[in-house]
C-alpha positions as CSV (number, residue, x, y, z in Angstrom):
1,M,37.3,-31.9,-30.5
2,R,37.6,-29.2,-32.6
3,A,37.3,-26.1,-31.5
4,P,34.3,-24.0,-31.9
5,V,33.8,-22.0,-34.9
6,I,31.7,-18.2,-34.2
7,V,29.4,-17.4,-36.6
8,D,26.6,-15.1,-37.3
9,T,23.2,-16.6,-38.2
10,H,24.4,-14.8,-41.9
11,A,27.4,-16.2,-42.1
12,A,25.9,-20.0,-41.0
13,H,23.6,-19.0,-43.7
14,A,26.3,-18.7,-46.0
15,A,27.9,-22.1,-45.4
16,T,25.0,-24.5,-45.2
17,G,22.0,-23.0,-46.9
18,T,20.2,-22.9,-43.2
19,Q,18.0,-20.0,-43.2
20,P,18.7,-17.6,-40.3
21,A,15.2,-17.8,-38.4
22,T,15.9,-21.6,-38.6
23,V,18.7,-21.8,-36.6
24,R,17.3,-18.7,-33.8
25,K,14.8,-21.7,-33.8
26,W,16.9,-24.0,-32.9
27,I,18.7,-22.2,-30.3
28,Q,15.1,-20.7,-28.8
29,R,14.7,-24.8,-28.6
30,G,18.2,-25.2,-27.0
31,H,19.2,-27.6,-30.4
32,L,22.0,-24.6,-30.4
33,I,23.9,-23.2,-28.0
34,H,23.7,-19.9,-28.4
35,Y,27.1,-17.7,-28.1
36,G,25.7,-14.1,-27.3
37,Y,25.0,-11.8,-30.0
38,D,27.5,-9.4,-32.6
39,R,27.0,-6.0,-32.7
40,A,24.3,-6.1,-35.5
41,G,22.3,-8.2,-33.1
42,R,22.7,-11.2,-34.7
43,A,23.2,-14.3,-32.6
44,L,26.5,-15.7,-32.4
45,I,26.8,-19.7,-32.6
46,D,29.2,-22.8,-33.3
47,L,29.4,-23.3,-37.5
48,H,30.7,-27.2,-36.5
49,E,27.5,-27.4,-34.5
50,L,24.8,-26.2,-36.7
51,E,27.2,-29.3,-39.3
52,Q,26.4,-31.3,-37.2
53,R,22.8,-31.0,-36.4
54,L,22.8,-31.2,-40.7
55,A,24.1,-34.5,-40.8
56,A,21.7,-35.7,-37.7
57,Q,18.7,-34.4,-39.1
58,A,19.9,-36.4,-42.3
59,A,20.5,-39.8,-41.6
């Protein structure tokens, strides 16, 4: 298991193309683990977990 790479929703968007609103909705629905907020108030998530979710949806 890889160590989590904690990023905000905008960095996740830059890395994967997933809209920040989509990431926030997945957090609300329990599809992604929420790791708190950054100083700007953006949700923090594990980039690897988001990539795994995207790969599972594509399969």
